[in-house]
N, C-alpha and C positions, 0 to 999 in steps of 0.2 A: 308618545300622546295622539301620533297621525290614526294609528288603529284604533284607540278609547275613541276619538273624535268620530272616526266611522262608523263603531258602535253605537256610541251614544244618537245620530244622526238615523239610523236604524231599528230607533226605539227603543234601544238598551240602557241598560242605569247600571252604573259603578258597583263593585262586590264591596261590601264590608270587609274589614281588616277586624282583626282581636284587637281591645281596644288599648293604648297607655295612657288614660288620662279619664276622671271619672265623668262616666256620659248620663244625662238627664233624660230620662222619660224613653222616649220611644228614637232616641238622638242614634246616629251609625256615624262611626270614626271610619274615613278615607284612606287617611295615611296619614305621616309621622316622618318628617326630613329636616335638616337645616339649611337656612335660607340669612344671602345680605340684608339686611333691612335697613332703611331709609325711611325718615319720615321728615315731612315739609313742614320748615319754619316758619311763621311770618306774623304779624299782626292780626292776621285775619283771612279767613280765605271764603270769596263772595257767589253764591249762585244767584240767576235770574229770581230765583223768590225769596232772597232775602242770606242772609250768615248762617251756614251749617255749622263753623268753624269760628273759636277765636278763642287766641292764645297771646300770650310773648313772646318772641322771637331771643333764640339762646345765642346766638352771635346776630353782630351790626346787620347782614345783609341776610334780607332772605332768600330761601334757599334748601335743596333737599341734604340731610344730614345725615349722615353714618353713624347706627347705632349698632354695629357689629353684626357678630352673624349667630341665631337665634335659633332655640328650635321651634317648629312650625308643626301642628297638627290641624289638619282640616276634618269638620265632622258633617253631617248633612242639618247643622243648623249654627256652626261659629267654625271659628277660624283661630288659634290660639298659637299668642305668639311671642316665647319668651315666656313672661307672669302675665300678659295684658292679653284679652277675651276681644273680638270683635262678631258681634251678632249679625248674621244673615239680615234680619228683620232690620238691620240699623243700614245695611250698604246705601250708598245712595248709587256707587257708579265701579263700574270695572273698568279700564283699561287695560288689556292684554298687549306685549309685547313678546309671542312665543319666538322670535327670529335673536331677541336679545336675551332668552331665558326668566322674560321681569315681566311685573300687573302691577301696576297704579290700581290701589282700593280708596275708595273713598267713602268711610262710616260716618253716620252722624255722630258730633259729638267728638270726634277724634280728629285731628291733623294726620292729611294726608299720606298713605302708606305706601312704600313701593318694596314689592320682596323680588328677591334675585336668587335661582339657583337653577341646576337642570330642571330641576323636578316642578317650577312654577308652574311653565304651560300645560302637565300632566295636571297640578291641582289647581291650575284658570278652568280646563275642562270639566273636572269634575265639579267646583262651584255652580258653574252654568249648569252644567245636569241637574242640578239640585235645585236651582233657583227660575232655570227655565225653558227644562226639559231639552235643550240643545247646547252644543258642546263650544257655543262662543256666545257673548251678550247680543242683544239685537242691536243689528244694523253693521255688524263687526263681519268683513270679509278676512281669514285668514291666510295668509298667503299661500299656504297650502293645499287650499280650496280652488285658486286662481284657476284658470284655463293652463295648460302648458301648452306649447309652441312646437312644432318639430322641426324647425327652421326653415319651414316651406313657408313661403309668404303667399298671402293670396292673389291672385291673378286679378 
């Protein structure tokens, strides 16, 4: 993932792979793998501009609910998780957590989604390369990109 992130920072682009799903028009597939899937359920999730998702909670307490391990496919235009499809044009926010191998994704009209697996940091870099032309969403600083100290303190 770090090598891919540096490659993207230098202007590179992820290489497409042989499709495992039906693609649309000039869509390219970048990968397919398994991930643990969680969705956030409550009566609704609100943003400063109004509600972007409304639903009925499955349990009495709002929170993250595990949906099992599902097949995830990332393309140049969408993400498929099991039988669900999430178009990148509906993406509101990406919250990467590469040290925990997870990402929170917020899509218009869907409950918040958390994906977790060793491939998720790589998938996040690929998605951000497609969406932003950079390895991470705007404003995010990956811990791998932070300056390292050598143990010597500045005098």
